[in-house]
C-alpha positions in Angstrom: -5.8 -59.0 98.5 -3.3 -61.3 99.3 -1.0 -58.4 100.1 -3.5 -56.9 102.3 -4.5 -59.9 104.0 -0.9 -61.6 104.9 -0.4 -57.6 106.3 -3.0 -57.8 108.3 -2.8 -60.6 110.2 1.2 -60.9 110.3 0.6 -57.4 112.2 -1.0 -59.3 114.9 2.1 -61.1 115.4 4.4 -58.1 114.8 3.2 -54.2 114.8 6.8 -52.8 116.0 8.0 -52.3 112.9 7.9 -53.4 109.0 10.4 -54.5 106.6 10.4 -55.7 102.7 12.5 -56.5 99.7 11.6 -56.6 96.2 14.3 -58.9 94.6 15.5 -57.7 91.6 16.2 -59.7 88.7 19.1 -57.8 87.6 21.5 -55.3 90.3 20.5 -54.5 94.0 17.5 -55.5 95.9 14.8 -52.8 96.6 14.5 -52.5 100.8 12.2 -50.6 102.2 11.8 -50.5 106.2 9.5 -48.6 108.9 8.2 -48.5 112.1 4.6 -49.8 113.5 2.7 -52.0 111.3 2.9 -53.0 107.9 -1.0 -52.8 107.1 -0.2 -49.3 105.8 2.0 -50.6 103.4 -0.3 -53.2 101.8 -1.0 -50.8 98.1 3.0 -50.2 98.0 3.4 -54.3 99.1 0.4 -54.9 96.0 2.4 -53.2 93.2 5.1 -55.3 92.7 5.1 -58.6 91.3 7.8 -60.3 93.9 8.7 -59.5 97.0 9.1 -60.4 100.6 8.5 -58.6 103.8 8.5 -59.1 107.9 6.8 -57.7 110.6 8.4 -57.3 113.7 7.7 -57.9 117.3 10.6 -57.2 119.5 12.6 -59.6 121.7 15.8 -58.1 121.7 16.9 -54.5 120.6 14.8 -51.0 120.8 11.7 -50.1 118.5 13.9 -48.4 115.8 14.3 -48.6 112.2 17.7 -49.5 112.2 16.7 -52.8 114.2 13.9 -53.6 111.8 14.1 -56.4 109.6 15.4 -57.3 106.6 19.3 -56.8 107.6 22.0 -56.7 105.3 25.2 -58.1 106.4 27.6 -58.2 103.6 25.7 -59.5 100.1 23.1 -61.2 102.8 19.6 -59.9 102.9 17.8 -61.6 105.6 15.0 -61.6 108.4 14.3 -64.1 111.0 10.8 -65.1 112.9 11.7 -66.3 116.2 14.2 -65.7 119.4 18.1 -67.1 119.8 18.4 -67.2 123.4 22.3 -66.9 123.7 22.6 -63.7 121.9 24.8 -61.9 124.1 27.1 -65.0 124.3 27.5 -64.9 120.2 28.1 -60.9 120.5 31.2 -62.0 122.9 32.3 -65.1 120.6 32.4 -63.5 117.2 32.9 -60.2 118.8 29.9 -58.3 117.1 28.1 -55.6 118.5 24.1 -56.8 117.4 21.2 -55.2 118.8 19.3 -57.9 117.4 19.4 -61.6 118.3 18.5 -62.6 114.7 21.5 -60.7 112.9 23.7 -63.6 114.6 21.6 -65.9 111.6 22.3 -63.4 109.2 26.1 -63.4 110.2 27.1 -66.6 110.1 25.5 -67.3 106.3 27.4 -63.8 105.3 30.6 -65.3 106.7 30.1 -68.4 104.9 29.4 -70.9 108.2 28.6 -74.0 107.5 27.3 -74.9 111.0 24.8 -73.4 113.2 25.1 -75.3 116.3 26.2 -72.9 118.3 23.3 -70.6 118.1 20.6 -71.5 120.3 16.8 -70.7 119.4 13.9 -71.5 116.5 12.3 -69.2 113.9 11.7 -69.2 110.4 14.3 -67.5 107.8 14.0 -66.1 104.8 17.3 -64.4 102.9 19.2 -63.9 99.2 22.3 -62.6 98.0 22.0 -59.2 96.9 21.9 -59.1 93.1 20.6 -63.1 92.7 17.0 -63.4 92.0 16.9 -66.7 94.3 15.4 -66.6 97.5 16.1 -68.9 100.2 13.6 -70.2 103.3 14.5 -72.6 106.1 12.3 -73.7 109.5 14.3 -74.4 112.3 13.4 -76.0 115.6 10.1 -75.0 116.6 9.8 -72.4 114.0 6.6 -71.6 112.2 6.9 -71.6 108.0 3.8 -72.4 105.9 4.1 -72.5 102.3 2.1 -72.8 99.4 2.6 -72.9 95.7 0.2 -71.5 93.8 -1.1 -70.5 89.7 0.5 -67.3 90.8 3.7 -68.2 92.1 5.2 -69.5 95.6 3.4 -67.5 98.8 4.4 -68.2 102.6 3.9 -66.6 105.8 4.6 -67.8 109.2 1.1 -69.4 110.4 -0.8 -71.7 108.3 -4.3 -70.1 109.1 -3.2 -66.6 108.3 -1.8 -67.6 104.6 -4.9 -70.1 104.1 -7.2 -67.6 104.9 -5.4 -64.8 102.5 -5.2 -67.4 99.6 -9.0 -67.7 100.2 -9.5 -64.0 99.8 -7.4 -63.8 96.6 -9.1 -66.5 95.0 -5.6 -68.5 94.6 -5.9 -72.4 95.1 -2.9 -74.4 96.6 -2.5 -76.6 99.0 -0.3 -75.4 102.2 2.2 -77.5 103.5 4.9 -76.9 106.5 8.9 -77.6 105.5 10.9 -79.9 107.3 13.1 -78.7 110.2 16.7 -77.5 108.8 15.9 -77.9 105.2 17.3 -75.3 103.1 14.6 -74.6 100.6 15.0 -71.8 97.2 12.5 -70.2 95.4 13.2 -68.7 91.9 11.0 -68.3 88.6 7.6 -69.2 90.8 8.6 -72.8 92.2 10.1 -73.9 95.1 12.8 -76.4 95.4 14.9 -78.3 98.5 18.7 -78.1 98.9 21.5 -80.4 100.2 22.0 -77.8 102.5 20.7 -77.4 106.4 20.2 -74.7 109.6 20.4 -76.8 112.2 20.2 -74.7 115.6 22.2 -75.9 118.8 20.3 -76.4 121.9 20.8 -74.6 125.2 21.8 -76.8 127.9 19.8 -77.4 130.8 19.8 -74.6 133.5 18.9 -76.7 136.7 19.4 -80.2 137.5 18.9 -82.7 140.7 22.7 -84.2 141.6 22.6 -87.3 144.0 25.0 -88.8 145.9 23.1 -91.5 147.3 22.3 -89.8 150.6 21.6 -86.0 149.7 19.9 -84.4 146.5 20.9 -80.6 145.5 19.4 -78.6 143.1 22.1 -77.3 141.0 22.7 -74.6 138.8 24.3 -76.2 135.8 24.5 -73.1 133.8 26.7 -71.6 136.4 28.3 -74.5 137.8 27.0 -74.3 141.1 24.2 -74.9 143.5 21.4 -72.9 142.6 20.5 -69.5 144.6 18.7 -70.1 147.7 19.4 -73.9 146.9 17.5 -76.9 148.0 19.5 -79.6 149.3 17.2 -82.8 150.5 17.3 -86.5 151.5 18.1 -88.3 148.3 15.5 -88.6 146.0 14.8 -91.6 143.8 16.2 -90.1 140.6 15.2 -92.5 137.3 18.9 -93.5 135.7 16.8 -93.6 132.6 16.1 -90.0 132.6 19.6 -89.1 133.3 21.2 -86.4 130.9 24.9 -86.5 130.2 25.0 -83.1 129.6 24.2 -82.5 133.6 26.1 -85.4 134.5 29.3 -83.6 133.5 28.6 -79.9 134.4 27.9 -81.6 138.1 31.1 -83.7 138.2 32.7 -80.6 137.6 30.6 -78.9 140.3 31.1 -81.5 142.8 34.5 -82.1 142.2 35.3 -78.1 143.5 32.8 -78.1 146.0 32.7 -81.7 147.8 35.1 -84.7 147.5 33.6 -86.1 144.7 30.6 -89.1 145.4 27.7 -87.4 143.4 26.0 -90.3 141.5 24.0 -89.3 138.7 21.9 -85.9 137.9 18.3 -85.2 136.3 17.6 -82.5 134.2 14.6 -80.2 135.9 12.8 -78.1 133.7 13.3 -74.0 134.4 9.6 -73.6 135.7 9.7 -76.8 138.2 12.9 -75.3 139.3 11.9 -71.7 139.8 8.5 -73.0 142.0 10.7 -75.2 143.9 13.1 -72.1 144.9 10.2 -70.2 145.5 8.2 -72.5 147.7 11.2 -73.8 149.5 9.8 -76.7 151.2 11.2 -78.0 154.5 15.0 -79.2 153.7 18.2 -80.6 155.3 21.4 -78.7 154.7 22.1 -75.0 154.0 21.2 -72.6 150.8 24.2 -71.7 149.1 24.1 -69.5 146.2 
């Protein structure tokens, strides 16, 4: 019943493809992957004493078995629930050709990298080294990961309500909790423990900012180091110094030095949705639009 309820509820989040790993006490782990939902595999999942599985909703990469989690890179098998926003940049930086954004996390681990700040995104990650019975878990940024320790062992899922429903339907007792962000956990022999290791993802730089020189304010596309397409140049806005972003200041300063004779005082981040609304509405502005 536990496997069935978790499969059904996670198919509501996924449904494009599925995969599972049955960790071996000795030797290689047993991996299966397929297209569609994982619910049809419930009986097979329930036949294992220990396993972890993934239901994929594709955000990067085609709906193929090859793009289904888990992935194996080197000796590391892993699955990720979440989104990495700088997937293409990472492919260029590390000369990778990954179709799925999640593969960068697994590659970083397989390559022995200790920092993950150049990966922007969120989610939850599960992985293991082939041939080892230890499973690793980590919740990153705003990712979802719910865990429960029961008399039958450790159980986890993305959503707390799904895990609670599965435990109730299976007659298992256990408090459901969410781990701290960035902390790497180990699952071994039915017990879970924290480690001193961390996975802290980076934060993508803001895309838009208001830059002010005291006379006018211009909406700047800081991601590209120039005025936003169909940029707005208005009378100087009253930008709150306490809202200043050092990164925006630095990027806008580069833009200003290249575009004007300087004199820009500061910049304030603008949410993407707000900037898109401003650019779409095109209120009365002074100056002309560049882009």
